[in-house]
N, C-alpha and C positions, 0 to 999 in steps of 0.2 A: 556934117562934114562932108564933103565931097570927095568921091571915091575917085582914088585913081584909075586913071584910061588905062588897060587891059595891054593896047600899045606900048604903054609907058614902065610896066612892068618887065614884059621880053624885052621891050630898049636894054633895060638897066641888066641882065641876066649875059654876063657871059661863059661860054663854054671853057671848059679846062682846057688846056694843054694837051697834046698827044705825052708830050713828054710828062707833064703832072698825073696821069692816068697810070702810065705806066709805075712812074715811082712806086701810086697806088697799090696796083696791085703785085709788086714786090713787096712791099711791105705787110701788104693782107696774106701774100703766101707765106711768107718770109715768120710771120708770126704763128703762121698753121702747123709751119712743119716746126720750129720749134717747142710749138705745143705740142706736137704730133712725139715728141724726139725724146721730151721731159717726163711724158705720160709713160713712152716703151720704155724708159729707162727706171721711173718709177717703177715699174711692173718687174721688170728684171730684179730692181733689188729686191722687192716682193717675193719673187719667186726663188731668188738666191738667200731669203731668209734673214734680208736686214730689216732691222724694227727700231723703234725708239724705246732705248732705255732709261725709264722714268728714272731709276735710281743714280745712274750717272747724268744720266741728261745728256747722252749721247746714241748718234746712230752705231748700231750694233750689229754685227750677222749672228744669226741665230742656229740653232740645230733644228732639225726635223725629228721630232721623234713618231714614231707608230705606234700604235697597240693591236693586238689582238689576242683574245682569248677562247678558251673553250672550255663550256660554254659560249656564246656570242653574247651580245644584250647586257654589258655588263659597263658598271658608270666607272670612272677613271679623276684620282686626283693625282696632278703633278702637282708638288710644291705646294704651295697656297690656291693654286687656280681648279675650279671643278669644270672638267668639258659638258661640252653641252649635247655632244655625239656618244653613243652608248657604243663600244667595240663592235666591229674596226673602225680604229677610229684617228686620229692622227693630230700634232700641234706642231707651232714653230714656238722655242722659248728660247730664250738667252742662254749663253752658256753657263755653265754651272754645274753644279752637286743638288740633286733634289731625292727626293722619298715619292714612289709612285708608290699608291694603291690603291686596287680595284673593288669593287663590291657590286656583290649580285644580292638580293633578298635570297635564304635560307642556304647561300653559302660561306664558307669561312672567308676570311678577310684575304689576299694577298697583295704583298707591300715588296718593297725591292728598294735601296737608293744605288742609284744611276749618276753618271757622268755625262753631260751634255758637250758635246763638242762644237765649236763655229764651221759651218757648211758641213755638216756630216748627219747621214740618218743612222737613228738609234734605233735597231728593231725590239722594241716587248712583245713578239709575235707567238711567245710561249708559255703564257698563264693558264696554269692548268687550276680553274677552280676546284674545290672540293667540299660537297657537302654539308652544312652542319652534322647531320646525321647518315650516316653510311649505312645504307642496308644491304646484308652480305646473306645470301641466299646460297644453298647448296644446289648444286645441277646433276652432280653424278657421287658415286660411292663403290670403293673399292677395297676389298678383305684386306689386300695386302698392295705395296708399292714401292717400286726401288727407286726410278727415276722418272723424270717428267723430264721435256726439254721444247721450250718453245722452237716456232721456226720464224728465220732471218724477218718474215714480214709482218709478220704477227698476227696471223690466219689460223694457225692451228699450234696445236701440243703434240708430241709422241710421247708415251707410258710405255713405261715395261712393270707391269701386275709383280709378274714375278721372276729375278734374273735366271732360274732355272728352266725357262721355258723361251722356245726361241719365236716367242709371241710378242708382235709390237701392238699398242692400241693410237690410234692416230685420232685427235678430236677438233672436228671444225667449229670456230669459234667466229664465225663470221655473220652467224643469221642471230637471231632474236634469241631462239631456241640451238644450242651446241647439237652436234653430229657426229655421233663414234662407230671406226670402222676398226676391226680387226684383222689384221693379217700376220700369219705363221711363214717364216722363213724354209725353203725346201728342204726336206731331213738329207737329201742326195747333196748338199752344199754343204754339210757338216759334219767333221768326221765321229765314226761309228763306236771307235773305241772308249773313247771317255765324251761324259757329257760336261759342255760348258758351262762357263753362265754369259749372261749377255748385257753389254751395257750399250746406253748412247754416244753417238763422240761427236759428229757435226752434220745440220742440213744443209744442201746445195741452196745456192742461192733462190731457188727458181720454188722452194720448197717442196717439190716431189720427190726427189732420193733425198736418203739420210744414211750415213756412218754408221755401222753397228759392228763393237766389236763383241769376237768372240772369244773369254780366256779359258786356255785350258789349261794352265797352270804353267806348264813349262814352255808355252806360246800364245800369240794373240795373233787369231785371222781378223782381218777386214773387211767387210762385208758391204757392199754397196746394196742399198734395198731400193726398189721403185714403188711406190706405198700407188699408183695409179695400176701397175700390171706383176702382176707378184713372178709372173716367169722371166722379167729381164731383170729380177736380180743378181748378185753375181757377189761370191767369192774372191773378192782380187788375189788373197793374198794363194789359195788354192789355184785359181786359174791359172795364174804368170808365175809359179812357184818364187815368189819374193819375198824377202825380207823386208817388214812394213813396219818401222817405227812412228812413223808418222804420216797422216794424209790428208788431205784440203780437194775441195772439189776445184777443180778450174773453172773460174767464174765466166768464162766464154760458153762453157761444155758441161753441162751436169753429168754427161755421159764421161768423163774424163776426171781421172785425178794424177794429182800431183803428190806423190811420195817422196821418205825421207827413211834411209835405212839404216839400222844400227850403227853403221860406219860412217855415215852422212853423206850417202851418196845422195843427190838429186834424181829421179827419174817422173816420168809420167805414164800413165798407162790408159789406153780409149779403147775401154767397153765396149763401144761398138764396132770400132774395128778389129777389137781383138790383139791389139799390138802396146810389146810394152819401148820404151826409147831406149837410147844409151845413156851413160851418166852423163845428164847437165853441168851440175856441180857438186865438186868433194868437200868432206870435212866443213860439212854445214851444222850448224851447233842448234841453230832457230830458224824456221821460215815462216815467213806470213806474208798475203794478198797486198797491194797498192791496188785498189780497183779494177781491174780489167785489164789491165795494163801490164804489170811486171810482179815478178815473185821476187821477196825480198829476202835478204842472206846475212846470216853471221855466221862465220868462219875462222874455223881457229887456224892461226899459222904459224911459224917458230919462234922459239923463246918466252910462249906466254902470252903473244899479241893478238888481237884480236881484228880481222875486219870487216867491213860492212858495205854491203854493197846487192849489186842487183841483175836479174834478168829479165829480156823482156819478153812475155810471154811468146811465144814461136819461133826463139831465137835458143842459141844455144854457147853465148859469148857471155859469161858474168861480168860485169863494169864495177869495179871499186870505188868507193866515193871516200870510204877515209879506213886509213889502218890504227887501229888503237893501244897504245903500248901497255897494258894492261890486265891482270889476271880475274879483277872482277866482273862479275855478271853483266854484259851487254845486251840491250835490246836497242831493237831500231824498226823507225815507222816512216813510212813517207805519206801525208796528204796533200792534195789540191785544193786551194781555195781562190774562186775567181779566178780559174785557168790560172794562177802562179805555186809552182810545186813548195814546199818546205816537208824538212826533213827532220823528227825529233832524236836524237841517239840519247841513250843514259848510258852511264859507266856507274856501276856501282848505286853509290845514291847523286851522281851529280847528271843533270841533265842541259843539255843543250839544244836550241831549235835555233836550225840555218833556212832561210830562206834559198831558191834555187833559180838560178836567172832562166834555165829552161833543164829537162831534164830530155834528153834522145836515147832513142834506143840503144842497147845492152852494145850493139855489135857497130856502135857507132864510132868515129875517132874524134866528134865534136867534142871542144873542152867542155866543162862544167864548172860554173863559177858558182860558190857557196858563201852569204855572208850572215854570222851568227845575228841574228835578231833578241836572242833570249837566254839566259842562262840563269842557274839553281842550284843550291844544294839542299836537297830534300833530307826532312828528319831519318830517315832510314833506308835502305836500298830500294830501287824501283824492282817491282815484282811483275808489274803489268803494267805496256806502254803502247799508246796507239793516240791516229791522230782519226777524231772521227768527226758526223754532224756535217758533213759535206764539205770538211778538210779545216775544219773552224774550229775546235778545242784541240789542246794536244791533252791528255789524258792520261798522268802517271800515278800509279797506284800503288803503294808501299804498307808494312807492315802497319796500321793505324789510323791509314787514312789515303787522302788522293788529292793529289795536287794536279790543278785546271789550268792550262794559260789560255785563255780569250785570241786570237791571233788576228780578230778583228779588232778589239779594242784595247789591244797590248796590255793586258792585265791580267795577273795570274791569282788563284784561289786556293788557299789549304782548306780541307774540310777533315776535320776527325771521327772516328765513328765511333761510337759509345759501346760496341762490341768488337771485337776482333771479325775480318774479313779475308777469308783466305781465301776465296775464290777471285775470278777475275770480275769485275762488276758488270752486273747485266743491266741494261736500258729495256723501258717502254717505250720510248720514241727517242728522236733524234735530240732531245735536251734532257730528259729524265732518265733517272738511272734507278734503283729500288734494290734494297738489302733487308734483308731476312734473318734475323737474331734468336728464331726459337722461341720466340714471343710474339712479334708483331711483322706486319708488312709495313714498311716505310718507303715512301717514297719522295724524292728530293731532285732538285735542279742541281741542273752540273755544275753550280759553282757552290752545292749544300745548300744553297736558300731553299724559306718556303716548304722547308720537311712538314709530310704529312704523314700518320697512322691512320693505314686504311684499312686494315682487318685485323684481330689476332689471329697468326700463327706458329704453328708448330714443328713444322716444316721447313727444310732449305730447297725445296723444287724452284724451279722456274716459276714465272708469272710473265702472263703478257695482257694488254691492252687491246681491246679490240678496235677494229678500223676508226668507227665512228664513234673512238671516245666512252660508251655507253658505261663500257665495264671492262673491272679491270677482274681477269680471273686469275684462284693461287690457291694453293692443296694444302690443307689441312687436317690433323689426325684427332681422332681421339677414341674410347675405348671402344665404338663401334667399327671400326675404321677410317681410312683417308678417305677424302672429301672434296672433291673438284667445287670449290665457290667461285660466285663472281659478286661482286662488291660494285653498285651500281654509282657510276660519277656524275651523270648526267642525269637530273629528276624529270619525270615526266610533267 
C-alpha cells in the first residue's frame, strides 16, 4: 500500500474559521459556567439542609440537630440512625418527630423526644450523663447547721452553723478539695440590748457580698457582708435608719442596694458613697431585676387593680406596661432572647407571654408594641414566675408542679412533683433544676425530662455543681451531725 504524501494531508486540512472558533469557546465557557452554577447551587442546597427523602421520593429541606454532652465522647442515635461521630456532633435530618438517645459506657442512658423543623437548628447541647453508680463522699462535717446558700456562679456556699451566732462559713468548691473560711460580723454593727438570730438572704452577682438578716423579733436589720474584707461589712438598716422590708443587690455594682420599705417605697443605697436616694416608686408589692438594665415592679392601684412596669436603673421614672383589674396575685418577669424582649405576666393561675418590639428606657416617650404569643391556664395559682436561661424559658411554678414554656420551640411542658415544693426552684445550671424532698436529691431538665436521683438527702439545703461538672455538692444529716458531701458526676 502506497503511503499518502505529507503534502497531500496538509493540503486536505482546512483550519476552522474564526467564527467557528469563537462559537466553540463560547460553548465551552458556557458549559463550564453552567457546571459551576449547578455545583454551587447543589452545595448551597446541601448547606441549607436539602436532602433526598427516600420515603417520599422528593427533595426536602431538613433540620440541623447539634449534640453536646457532659462528659463528651458520647454515642448518639436519632431515630434509627447511629451517628459515626461522638459528641460534640451534628446531623441534618428530615423534618419530623424523633427519639434521641445518648449512651456511654458506665453511664445511664439519656433519651429525649424531639421535633425537627425544616430549615431550623435544634440544640441538644445540655445532656448531663449520670454514672450508673454515683460515688458520694463526705468532705466536711458540722455539729449543727441552720442554713446553706449557694452563690450565683456556683463557686461557693455560705453556711450558718448556729443562727444565734454572727458567724458565716464560706466553702469554696472550685478545686478538687473544698476550702473553708469563717467570718464574724463585727459586734459594733449589732444591737447590744438583744441577741438576734441570723439568716442568709441573697448573694450579689459577683459572689463577693451576701445579705444577712439579723432578726430581733420586733424588727429585722439588713447587713451586707463582704466575704473578702470584713471591715467593709455594713448594717444598712442601722447606717441609713431605713425600714428595709426587701433588698436586692444592684447588678451593676454590689456596693449598691435596691430596697423596698414596708410601705412599698423603692429607694437605693450606695454603701461606697454612704448615700440614700429619694423615693423612686411607691405602693410596690413585688420587685425583681431584668438583667442589668431595669427593675421590675408590681404596684397596687385603686379599686383592687394592679399595674406592672419597670424603672431603668439610673432613672427615676416608672414605665407602666399593663394595668390588671384583678385582686389575684400578679407576678411579672422580662427576659431577652436573642435581643428580642419577652414579657411574662401571671394573674392567679392565668399566664400570658408577650413579645415586645423594643423596650426603651423608662423615661422615654417611645411607644411600646407588645404581641401575645402564648396563654395558658395552670392547675393552680402561680407562686413564682421567671424568664431564665438566656431568656429562653418562661418558668411558672405553682403548688404541685411547674410549667416551662420554651420560647425557641414555642413548646410548653408541665412537670408534676411527687412531693410538695414550697420554695422557688433552684437550678444547677441553665438547663437543670433540682428538688429535695427529705429523702433524695433529684436533678431534672427544664422540662422535667431525664430525672435522676443523685444522692440520699435528709435536708432541704441548697446544692451546687462545680463549674467543671465533676461534682454535685449537697448537705445531709445523720446521728453524727450535718455533712457536706459531694457526688462524682464525671468518672475518672
